[in-house]
N, C-alpha and C positions, 0 to 999 in steps of 0.2 A: 221411362223416367217417373217412376212412382215411389222411389225410395223416400221413406218417412224419417223425420228427425223429431224426437221428443223435445219439447220446449221446457227446459228446467230452470233456466235463469234468463231474466230479461233486463236490459238496461234501458231506462226510459228518461229522455231529456227533451222536453218539448216547449216551444213558445206558444203554440196554438193548443189549448187544452180542451177544445171541443170534443165531446164524446169520450174523453179520457177515463173518467170514473167508471163508466159502463164497461169499457174495454179492459181496464185493469181488474175489475171484478171478475170477469170471465177468466183472465189469466190466473188469478189467485185461486179460482175454483178448480183449475187444473193443477194446482200445487206449484205454480211458478213462483220462484223467488224474485222479488222486485228490487233492483238497484236503481238509484236515481240521483239527481243533482239539484242543488240549490232550490229554486222556486218550484220546480216540479215535485221534488221530494216533500217540500212543505205542503204543497197542495194535496198530495196524496195522504200525508199524515193527517191533515185537517179533515179528511174524509174517511178516517178510520183505518187506513191501510198500514201495515208494517213494512217499512222501507229500510234498506241498507244504503247508507250514504256512499258515494263513490270514494270519498276520502277514507272511509273505513276499509275499502278494498285496496286502495293504492298505498295507504300509510302516509299520505301527504295531504295537507289541508288545501282546500280551494284558496287560491291567492290571486293577487293583482286584480281585485274587483271581479273575480270569477273568470278572468281571461285564461287562467291555467287551472284545470281541474281533471280533465279526462285524458290529457296527453301523457300517458304513462304505460309502460310495458304490461302491467297487470290488467290494463283495459284492452290495449290493442293486441297483446298476446292472446287474450281470451277470445278475440275475434278471429285472428289470423291463423291460429294453430290448426293444422289439418288433423282431424280426429283419427284418421287411419294411418298417420305417419308416425312411426315409432320414435324418431328423433324429436319431432315436435312434442309428442306426448311426454317424453323424458324431460324436455326443457320446461314444460309446464309444471311437472312434478318437482323438478329441482328448484324452481323459482316461486313456487307456491301460487301458480296461476290456475284459476278455475275457469273452465269454458263458459262463455256467454252465448246463448243460442238464439236470442231475439234482441234486436236493436230497434228501438222506436225513437226516432229523432225527426222533428221538423225544425227548421232553422230559424235563427233570429230574423225578425220581420224586416229585412233590409228593404224589400220592395215597397212595403207599406210606409216605412220611415221616409224614404226619399219622395214619396208621393204627397207628403204633408207640405202645406204651404209654409214657406219660411224656414225649412229645415236647414241646419248648418252642416258644413262638411264634417265637423267634429261629431255631431249627433249621428250622421250617416256612418262614419267609420266605426263608432261604438256598436253599431248594429251589423257589423260584418262578423259572421260566425266563423270560428276557426275550429274548435273542437268538434262541432257538429259535422261539417263536411269530412273531417278526418275520420271520424267514427263511421260515417256512412260508407266512405270509400274502402276502409279496411274491412268492414263486415261484408260489403258487397263483393269484394275480391274473393272471399271465402263463402260464396253463396251455396256451395254444396253442403256446408255445415251450419250456416248462419242465415237467419231470415232478417231482412231489413225493411222497416216500414217508415216511409217518409210522408205519407198522405193520410190524413184522418179519414178520408173516404174509403180507405182500404180496411178499416177496422171491422166492419160488418162481415165481409167475406172471410177474413181471418178467423173471426169468432166461429163462423159456420163450419169452417174446415177443421178447426181444433175440436169442435164438438163431434164431428163425424169421425175423427181419427184419434180419439182418446188423448188429446193434447199434443198431437204431432202435426207437422206441416210437410207437404209433399215437395219433392225436388222441383217439379214444374212450378209450383207457387214461389219457391225460393228464387228460382231463376227469373221469373217474371218480376218479382219485387226488386231484385238487384238491378235489372234493366231500368225500371222506373226510378230507382234511387240514383243511378248514374245520370239519368236525364235531368233529375232535379238539381244535382250539384253542378252540372254543366250550365243549366239555365241560371242558377244562382250566381255563378262566377261571371257569366256573360253580362248580367245586369250590373254587377259591381264594376266590371271593366269599363262598361259603357259610361257609367256614372263618373268614375274617376277620370276618364278621358275628357269628359265634358267639363268637369270641375277644375281640372288643371289649367295651366297656361295654354290658351287656345292658339295653335299655330294655323297658318293659312293652309288650305288644301285638305286632303283626306289622309287618314291614318294608313300605315303600311299594311294593316290587315283589318278586316271588317267582319263582324259576326252579327247575323240576324237572329234575334230571339223570337221564336214563334211557338205558340201553344195551340194544339189542335182543339178546335171548337166543335166541329161536326163533319161527318161524312156527307157528301152531297150525292144526289141521285146519279149524276154524271157530270162531265165537264162541259166544255164549249159545244161538244157534239155527243150524241148518245154513246158512241163507242169509246169515249174517254172517261177514265175514272177521275174523281175530284174530291177535294176536301176543303174545308174552311179552317184557316189558322189565324189566330189573333196575335198581334204584336204589341198592343197597348190597350188602354181602356176606353178609347174614343172611336169615333168614326162609324162607318156602316157595319163593320164586322161586329161591333158591340151594340148595334141598334136593338131595341126591344120589339119583337114581332108581336103585335096585338091581335092579328087575325090573318087568316088565309093559309094556303098550303105552303109546303116547304119552299124556301128560297132556292133557286137554281144558281149554278155558276154564272150564267149570263145575267140573271137578275142582280147578283151582287156587283158585277162589273158595271152595268148600266146605272144601278142605284148610286154607286159611288160617283160616277160622272155627274149625275143629276144633282146630288147633294153638294158636291164641290161647286157647281155652277151657281146654284141658288143662294149659297152662302157667300158668294162674292158681292151680293147686293145688300146694302143697308136698308133700302126702302122695301116695302112689301113686294114680293116677287114670286113668280111661279115659273118653273121650267118643265118642259116636256121633252123627254129624251128617247131616242130610238138608236140602238146600236152605238151608244156612247156619244152620239152627236145630238145637239138640240134641234128638234123639229120646230120648236117655238119657245120664246121667252117673253113674258109680259110683266109689267109693273102696274101698280094702281093704288088707290086709297084703301081698297079692300082686297082680300084674297080672291073673291069672286071676280072682281073687275080684272085683276091680274091674270087669273086663269082664262077668262074669256079672250083676253088679248093674246095670250100664249097659244091657245087653241086655234085662233083665227089665222095664225101664220101658215099652218099646214094641218088641217083637220083630218086629212087622209092618213098621213104618217103618224098622227097621234094615236091611231088605233093600235092597241097592244103595246103602248109605250109605258114609260115610267114618269110619274108626276111627282115633282118635288116642290114643296112650299116652305117658305122660311118664317111663317107665322102659325100660331095655333089654328087648327082647322075647325070651322064651325059648320053647322048643318046646311047653311045656304050654299057654300062652295062645295060641300060634299055631295049635295043633290045634283049639282051641275056636273061634277066629275064623273059620277057613275052613269051618266048618259052615254059616255064613250067607254068602250072596253079598255081597261088598263091592267097592266101586270102588277105594278107596285105603286103604292102611295107612301111618300116619305114626308114627315113634318116633325117639328120639335115637340108637338103635342096635339091632342084631339079632344074636343069636348065630347060628352057622353052621347049627345044626339048625333054628332057626325060619325062617331064610331058605330052606332047602331045602324046608320045608313050604309056604311061600308060593309058591315057584317051581313047585310042582305045579299051580298055577292059572295058566295061560298068560297071561291078560290082566290079572291082579291087579297093580295098581301099588303098588310098595313104595318109600316115601320115607324116607331117613335125614336127619334135621334136628336139629342140635344144640339142646339145651334153651335157651330164652330166658327170662331174668328179665324182669320187668315193666320194669325200668330200661333194658334193652337194646333194647326195641322202639322203633319210630319214634315220636318225640314229637310229630309233626305229622301230621294226616290231611287228605287232599284228596278232595273230592267234586265231580265235574263236574256242572255244570248248563248249560243252554243259554246260551251267551255268556260263560261264565266258570267259575270254581271257587269252592267254599266251602272255607275252610281253618280247621282247629280243632286245639287240643291233643288228643292222644289220650286216651281214657278209660282211664287206668292205675290208677285209685284202687283200693286194696285195704282193705277194712273191718277194723278191729280191734274187739274186744269193748268196749274202753274208750270207743269212739265212740258206742255204742248208748245211746239215751235210752229207758228203759222207761217208757211213759206210762200203763200200766194198773195196776190194783190188784194183780193177781197177777204175781209175778216169775217169769221163766223158770227151769226146771230146767237142769242142766248138759246133759242130752240135748237139750232143746229149743234151747238156745243153739247146740249143734253143728249141729242140723238147720237152724236159721235161717241160720247162716253158709254152709252148703253151698247152700241154696236161693238165697241172695242172690248168691253167687259165680256160679252158673249163670245166674241171671236177667239178669245184666249182658250175657250173650251171646245172649239171645233177642230176636227182633224185637218191637218194641212194637206193641200193648199186651201186656206179658209177665206171665205168672203161672207160678210154679213151685211144685209141691208136693214136699217132700223129707223124708226122715228124716236121721239123722246119717251115713248110708252111701251114699245114692243118691237120685236123683230118682224121684218116684212118678208125676208127671204134669206135662206142659208144655203151656201154652196160649200160642200165639204169634200176633202180627200181626193181632189182631182190632180192629175199629173201636170197640168199647167193652170196658171192663175186666171187667165182670161176665160177658160171654161167654167171655173168656179163662179165668176161674175155672171156668166150667162145662165148657169143652173139656178143660182139664187134668184135672178130676175124671172126666170121661167116659173119658179114656184110662186112668186108673188103674183104674176100675171094669171096663173091658173086659178088662184083664189081671189082674183079681182082686188088685190091690194094695191093702192096707189103708191108708186115709187117717186113721183114728182116731188122734189124738195127734200127727199130723205137723205140720210147719211149712209156711207159705205165704209166698212172697216176691213182691212186686209191684215192677216197675221204677220206677213213679211213684206219687204219692199216690192214695188212694181219694177220688174226688170226692163219693161218697155212702156211707152206711152199708150199702147193699145188698150191697156186696162182702164185708163182714164177716159179714152175715147168711147169705150164700150159703156162705162158708167154714165157718161153724159147722154148717151143714146136712150137710157132709161130714166133720165130726169134727175139723177143724183146731183145734189147741190153742195154736199160736204163729204170730204174723204179724210179718213184717219188711217195712217200707215206708219211703219217704223222709219222709212227713209233709209238711205245708205247705199243706194244703187249707183253705179257709175253713170247711169242715165237719169238720175234724179231731175236734172235740169230740164230734160225733155218732158218728163211727167208734170213738172211745175208749169212749164210753158203750155202744155195741153190743158191743164186745169184753168189757167188764166184765159185761154182762148174760149173755154166753155163757161166762164163765169162761175167756176167751182172754187170753193174755199178748201184748202188742204192743209192738214196738220201732220207734222212728223212727231213721233213719240220718242224715237231713239231706243225703243225697246221692241224686241221681236218676240212673238208668242208661238213659235213652231210647236205643234203637237202631233207626234207620230204614234 
């Protein structure tokens, strides 16, 4: 696959003009005739190039505000004609069609347009490119004869190859460019389809078909385990996938998974908060007037499990908390920002990964989640529910104190981010024990209590949160044994009355939320 094709004529129509002048200079240096459209033609002429207008090739003027200019047989015939097909060559001769060997097109900036605040549907529609994708697809179909460039980052490699081959491009390069071009038009159409679906009348439920748009960002060293290959793909401009790495060695697959869990948790708090994550579950969460205070409280929940964990903070990191954090080995530190002194402290640890990731409100997170199963995907609304005190239904005789309400809220907020069956003990400032991923709920209660007792954390008077209802009263009885005074759970069991009776017997206040937070 080394067959070369001389580039004699090029059609250039781009919205992104970065690097264009240098690229065209090289083409002209190889004797390439330049055909162009509208703004691109004007830009090239202003920079001293001789340009043939598309309208001179087609014999038709651009019309309808530029909507119609390249949709013509003399353009698409020049792309699609097979150079070694006698019938195609005869048709070109009969109709005065001259072959075009290179097509340089990047599309109207639809993605950038819809990303602007306050953009209207009409503005978005005007930035849907028609002629560009049509040219790309026509030329790419005939990649054996025509080269198609859709990415400004390709200019350098093409210039190098033209120089090495006396103004020609290889068959391998043309094939690679065609594949990239079809990927680009597929991506472009996916964005448009998603936008129009969201902008139209919104029906309940999910669409009949779903497309996930992903752009490869990096190859990873390996996946969840060393024998698995892995890569990072981005779907939008936010979140952990787009965090800026300020220091440390390359992020691993597991680092990304755990970092995402930590970041989601800490951003569920409005107050200053720190979360320490191990294997997607929180080993500890703390709040405070300062990040240092919050970190110390998070660490105290389980300082053993914190070793090798992910630390997420929802405030700018200063030197004081940075100094405390590096006393314990951590894999990743995530925060919205870092002051210079804090960053210098973290840089003293060669391998420590430091991620800067802008704060996300719940409303800014992805509103749909995908989970792959064999043969398909499960799709659901994201669990972005945030509980207000007004939603609580106090079902016991005893009403909660203000301190108990605060503890219940913290426990409930953390419980949402713990793998089911999930139990969280907490006071109003920090978690005291976390029981995650057990096959029955009472074992989760016992494990959470065991962790608290191991680190001499007092459970008397604390709150307990459960991600789902108690199927039996044994959970309440077990909680009472550890001194729990407040329970928050969804309610909804056929044996709710037994659990309520047990809480009343033990003098425990219990609130139903009406919301379940299963996390599998």
